[in-house]
C-alpha positions as CSV (number, residue, x, y, z in Angstrom):
1,M,14.5,11.3,-11.2
2,K,13.2,13.0,-14.1
3,M,9.8,14.7,-13.6
4,I,7.1,13.8,-16.3
5,H,4.4,16.0,-17.4
6,V,0.9,14.6,-16.9
7,Q,0.3,14.7,-20.6
8,D,3.5,12.4,-21.1
9,I,1.5,9.6,-19.5
10,D,-1.3,7.8,-21.4
11,A,-4.6,9.0,-19.8
12,T,-6.1,5.6,-19.9
13,K,-3.1,4.0,-17.9
14,R,-3.1,7.0,-15.4
15,E,-6.8,6.4,-14.8
16,L,-6.3,2.7,-14.3
17,I,-3.5,3.4,-11.9
18,H,-5.8,5.6,-9.9
19,Q,-8.5,3.0,-9.8
20,L,-6.0,0.4,-8.8
21,L,-5.1,2.7,-5.7
22,F,-8.7,3.3,-4.8
23,Q,-9.7,-0.2,-5.1
24,Y,-6.8,-1.2,-3.0
25,C,-8.1,1.1,-0.1
26,H,-11.6,-0.3,-0.5
27,V,-10.7,-4.0,-0.4
28,V,-8.5,-3.4,2.6
29,D,-10.9,-1.1,4.3
30,D,-13.9,-3.5,3.7
31,G,-12.0,-6.5,5.1
32,E,-11.8,-8.4,1.9
33,L,-8.2,-9.6,2.7
34,S,-8.3,-12.7,0.4
35,K,-8.3,-10.0,-2.5
36,W,-5.4,-8.0,-1.3
37,P,-2.8,-10.2,-2.9
38,D,-4.4,-9.7,-6.2
39,F,-3.3,-6.2,-6.3
40,F,0.4,-7.4,-6.6
41,S,2.2,-8.6,-9.6
42,D,3.8,-12.1,-9.6
43,N,6.9,-10.4,-8.3
44,G,5.1,-8.2,-5.9
45,S,6.6,-7.1,-2.5
46,Y,5.3,-5.0,0.4
47,Y,7.4,-3.0,2.8
48,V,6.7,-0.9,5.7
49,Y,9.3,1.5,6.9
50,S,9.5,4.3,9.3
51,K,10.4,7.5,7.8
52,E,13.4,8.0,9.8
53,N,14.9,4.6,8.6
54,Y,13.8,5.2,4.9
55,D,15.2,8.6,4.8
56,R,18.5,7.5,6.2
57,G,18.7,4.6,3.8
58,L,18.6,2.1,6.5
59,P,17.1,-1.2,5.2
60,V,15.3,-2.0,8.4
61,A,11.7,-2.7,7.6
62,I,8.9,-3.1,10.1
63,I,7.3,-5.3,7.5
64,M,9.2,-7.1,4.7
65,D,7.0,-9.2,2.6
66,N,9.6,-9.5,-0.2
67,H,7.7,-11.7,-2.4
68,K,4.1,-12.6,-3.2
69,G,4.1,-15.7,-1.1
70,K,4.8,-13.7,2.1
71,I,1.8,-11.4,1.0
72,I,-0.4,-14.4,0.8
73,D,0.9,-15.7,4.0
74,R,0.1,-12.5,5.7
75,V,-3.6,-12.9,4.7
76,T,-3.5,-16.3,6.2
77,L,-2.0,-15.2,9.5
78,I,-4.9,-12.4,9.7
79,K,-7.7,-14.6,8.7
80,Q,-6.9,-17.8,10.8
81,I,-5.0,-16.6,13.8
82,W,-5.3,-12.6,14.4
83,T,-9.1,-12.8,14.9
84,Y,-9.5,-11.2,18.4
85,N,-8.5,-7.7,17.4
86,I,-11.5,-6.5,15.7
87,S,-11.3,-2.9,14.4
88,Y,-12.2,-1.2,11.3
89,Q,-10.0,1.1,9.2
90,R,-10.6,3.8,6.6
91,H,-8.0,5.1,4.1
92,M,-7.8,8.6,2.8
93,I,-5.4,8.9,0.0
94,A,-4.4,12.0,-1.7
95,N,-1.8,13.9,-3.9
96,I,-1.2,11.1,-6.2
97,R,1.9,11.6,-8.6
98,I,2.7,9.1,-11.3
99,E,6.1,9.1,-13.2
100,K,6.8,7.0,-16.1
101,S,10.0,4.9,-15.4
102,N,11.6,2.5,-17.7
103,G,9.3,0.8,-20.3
104,E,5.9,0.3,-19.0
105,K,6.7,0.8,-15.4
106,Y,5.4,3.7,-13.4
107,H,6.5,5.1,-10.1
108,C,3.5,6.4,-8.1
109,H,3.7,8.4,-4.8
110,T,0.6,8.8,-2.7
111,N,0.1,10.4,0.6
112,F,-2.2,8.5,3.0
113,S,-3.9,8.7,6.3
114,I,-5.6,5.7,8.1
115,Y,-8.2,6.0,10.8
116,K,-9.2,3.1,12.9
117,T,-12.5,2.7,14.4
118,S,-13.0,0.1,17.5
119,R,-15.9,-2.1,18.1
120,E,-17.2,0.3,20.5
121,G,-17.3,3.2,17.9
122,K,-14.2,5.2,19.0
123,S,-12.4,6.5,15.9
124,E,-8.8,7.7,16.1
125,L,-5.9,8.7,13.5
126,F,-3.9,5.5,13.2
127,A,-1.1,6.2,10.6
128,V,0.1,8.8,8.3
129,G,2.6,8.4,5.5
130,R,3.2,7.9,1.8
131,Y,3.1,5.0,-0.4
132,N,6.1,4.7,-3.0
133,D,4.8,2.2,-5.5
134,L,6.4,0.5,-8.5
135,I,3.4,-0.2,-10.8
136,V,3.5,-2.6,-13.9
137,F,0.8,-3.6,-16.3
138,E,0.2,-7.4,-16.7
139,N,-2.1,-8.0,-19.4
140,N,-3.2,-4.4,-19.6
141,V,-4.0,-4.6,-15.9
142,P,-2.1,-2.5,-13.6
143,K,-0.4,-4.3,-10.6
144,I,1.9,-3.3,-7.7
145,E,5.3,-4.7,-8.2
146,K,6.7,-3.1,-5.2
147,R,4.8,-1.1,-2.4
148,E,6.9,0.8,0.2
149,V,4.9,2.2,3.0
150,I,6.7,5.1,4.6
151,L,5.3,5.9,7.9
152,D,5.5,9.4,9.3
153,T,3.8,7.9,12.2
154,S,6.4,7.0,14.7
155,T,4.4,4.9,17.2
156,L,2.2,2.1,16.1
157,P,0.6,-0.6,18.2
158,S,3.0,-3.7,18.5
159,Y,0.2,-5.9,17.3
160,F,-0.4,-4.2,13.7
161,V,-0.3,-6.9,11.1
162,R,-3.2,-5.7,8.6
163,P,-2.1,-4.2,5.4
164,L,-1.9,-0.4,5.4
């Protein structure tokens, strides 16, 4: 993959992509899950992989929402069924790298860490990894066409269903 210098990417588009990533974290962290699918394009997909499987090219995903309908279904599952496991999460994202791809598509790589806080107020590191995103613009608005969450964290609770 050819590295693109920052100045080769339109500053306005770069800022819009940054805002998309920041707003994604705020919406998920604030529990506004009904807004989560809006971050994805009409062809949007969301995958979660262990780093080990991803690095070996193994197509075994922990979560595989391979179209926007499944992303919407995940929100329904969480809001209507998964109501007893109340905790709060906070994303920290850093080292955002944007590379222009074909046409008006952009590859974006972002490191993340997520902290969880229980109802009792106990906070702990929940997950660490990176996002590999393919970003497209629909009507001049950036959308995630494909999000691959690559987890460095090897052990997650078996009950995790919320977006990372």
